[in-house]
Structures are given as structure tokens and as C-alpha cells.
N, C-alpha and C positions, 0 to 999 in steps of 0.2 A: 504494500500500500504506500502511495506517495502523498505528501502534502503539497498542494499547489496554491500559491498566493499571488495576487495581482491587484492592480489598481485600474480604475476607470474614472472618467470625469463626467459628473452630472452638471447640467446647466443650472445656473443660479435660480432659485425659486421653485425647483422641481422636486424637492425632497418628498413632500407629501404625495405627489402623483407617482413618483417612483415606488414608494412604499405601497400605495394602493394597488398598483399594477402587479406587484409581487405578492401581495396578499391574495390576489385573484389569479395566481399563476395557473396556467392551463395544465390540466392533468396529463395531456399527451406530451407536454414538454417535460414534466417531471419524469414520466416514463422513459422518454428519450434519453435524458441525462443519466438515469439509473442504468439503462441498457448500455450506455457508453462507459460505465464504470465509475460514475460520480456518486459520492455520498458525503454526508456531514458538511453540507455547503452553506456558508453564511456570508452575508454582505453587510458591511458596516459603512457608515457615512461620517465624514468629518464635516460638520456643518459650516465651519469657517472657510474651508477651501473648496467644498463641494466634491472632494475626492471620495470615491467609493473604494473600499478595500474588501476584496473577496478572498476567501480561503475555503478550500475544499479538499477532500480526500478523493483519490482516484486509484483504481487498481493498477498494478504494474502493466497489465495488458489493455489499458484503457483505449478507447477509440474517440477521445475528445477531438482530435485533429480532423475527424471525418464529419463532425457535427455541422460544419458550414454547408455541406451538401444536402442537408435535410430540409425538406419543405417546411416542416414545423419550425425549425430554427430560423429559417429565412423570414417566416411570418412574425416570429417573436422579435427579431431584430428590427423589422419594419415598424412593429408596434411600439418599440422603445426609442426609435431614432430621433424623434422630435424632442426628447428631453435629455439627451446625453451626446457626448462627442462620439462620432462614428466614422468609419471609412466610407467611401463612396457606395459600397454595397450594403450599407447599414450595419455591418458588423461593429460592435463596440470597439472603440480604440482602447485596447487593454495593454498594460505594461506588466510583464512578469517580474515579480520581486525575487531577489536572491536571498536565500536564508543566511543569516549571520549569527543566530543564537537559538539554542533550543534547550529547554529544561524539562527533561522527562519526568 
């Protein structure tokens, strides 16, 4: 099992909307993520900088890199594109974080 951490950028004033959309996350998206090997997934917000911090666990044989080809993922990205920084294909602009400390 791997731990994966990343940041994304939310547009100012969109925190409540971001939370609302995730409170109503589509069951088919949850299933897709689980099938890709994702579990224990959390997203946190720094309200001063609007930076989102995500951390999840994924299996060693995860298929997260294939998610971009999924119609469900494409619809979710389009659904979220108006409230956060994205690439031209609506994929969130995510920056992978490097681990520097761990206390088991």
C-alpha cells in the first residue's frame, strides 16, 4: 500500500461549493476510485491560500494513471472545472508532494 499526497488550487470563494459537491459525490465515481485501488482518501483546505491538500492510500498495483480515460472521471472533472484550477481538458492541476517525514 502506498500513501499519495498532492495539492490542488481552489478558486477564491468556492470552498462551500467544493464541499457541497463532494458531499454529493457520485456513487459511480466512488466505485471507480475503489476499483483503481484508492482508499482512505481525504481532502483538506487551507482557507487562507485556497490550496487543497489531498492524501490517499493506493494499492501497489493501482490503476490511478488510467482514470483520465474514464467517462465518469471526465464528467467529474467537467463538473468541478468552474471552481478550481485545471488543465485544458478539465483535469485538476495537481502537484504531487514529496514525503519528508513520517511517524508510524
